[in-house]
C-alpha positions as CSV (number, residue, x, y, z in Angstrom):
1,M,-69.6,85.4,19.9
2,F,-68.8,87.7,23.2
3,L,-69.6,84.7,25.2
4,S,-67.2,82.1,23.9
5,L,-64.6,85.1,23.5
6,L,-65.4,86.0,27.4
7,V,-64.8,82.4,28.4
8,A,-61.7,82.1,26.1
9,W,-60.3,84.9,28.5
10,L,-61.0,83.7,31.9
11,I,-60.0,80.3,31.3
12,P,-56.1,80.0,30.4
13,D,-55.6,77.3,27.3
14,V,-51.8,76.9,29.2
15,P,-52.0,75.5,32.7
16,K,-50.0,77.9,35.6
17,P,-46.7,75.4,36.2
18,I,-46.2,75.9,32.2
19,V,-46.6,79.6,32.2
20,E,-43.9,80.0,35.4
21,Q,-41.6,77.0,34.0
22,L,-41.3,79.4,30.3
23,K,-40.9,82.2,32.1
24,R,-37.8,81.0,33.9
25,E,-36.5,79.2,31.0
26,K,-37.0,82.9,29.3
27,T,-35.6,85.0,32.4
28,L,-32.4,81.9,32.1
29,L,-32.0,82.6,28.0
30,V,-32.2,86.1,28.5
31,D,-29.2,86.1,31.2
32,V,-27.2,83.6,29.0
33,F,-27.3,86.0,26.0
34,L,-26.3,89.1,28.4
35,R,-23.4,87.1,29.4
36,E,-22.2,86.4,26.1
37,E,-22.8,90.2,24.5
38,K,-20.3,91.2,28.2
39,E,-18.1,88.8,27.3
40,K,-18.2,89.7,23.1
41,Y,-17.4,93.5,24.7
42,Q,-14.7,92.7,26.9
43,L,-13.0,90.6,24.2
44,I,-13.2,93.4,21.6
45,H,-12.3,96.2,24.5
46,S,-9.4,94.0,25.1
47,L,-8.2,94.0,21.3
48,F,-8.5,97.3,20.0
49,G,-9.4,99.2,23.7
50,G,-5.7,99.2,24.8
51,G,-3.8,101.0,22.3
52,G,-1.1,100.8,19.7
53,G,-3.0,99.5,16.6
54,G,-2.6,102.3,14.6
55,G,-6.1,103.1,12.0
56,V,-6.8,99.4,12.7
57,T,-9.1,100.8,15.4
58,R,-10.7,103.4,13.8
59,G,-14.3,103.1,13.9
60,V,-15.0,100.0,15.8
61,T,-17.8,100.0,18.1
62,A,-17.0,98.7,21.5
63,L,-20.0,98.8,23.6
64,P,-22.9,96.8,23.4
65,M,-25.5,97.7,20.8
66,G,-28.2,99.9,21.8
67,T,-25.8,102.5,24.0
68,G,-25.2,104.4,21.1
69,R,-22.1,105.7,22.4
70,R,-18.7,104.8,21.0
71,C,-15.6,103.8,23.2
72,D,-13.5,106.8,22.9
73,S,-10.2,104.4,24.1
74,C,-10.1,103.1,20.7
75,F,-9.5,106.2,19.0
76,Q,-7.1,107.9,21.5
77,A,-3.9,105.1,20.0
78,S,-4.9,106.3,16.7
79,G,-5.2,110.1,17.4
80,A,-7.9,110.1,14.7
81,D,-11.1,112.3,15.9
């Protein structure tokens, strides 16, 4: 049992060129997702961050998820917070 696990660990199931291709694809996919999130952020910020929305902008999070911060300029127009 131990010997078969050792041999399975030493000899990869997936050829190296395929592993490299998968890494490249994953990197490209992450880049696409980051670009889309950046575009969404810019759109939201241009719609709600520019001012003049009254109470409409209240509670809108304009920064990408995971930052844990709000966009303070979104709240300046209404004078809230």
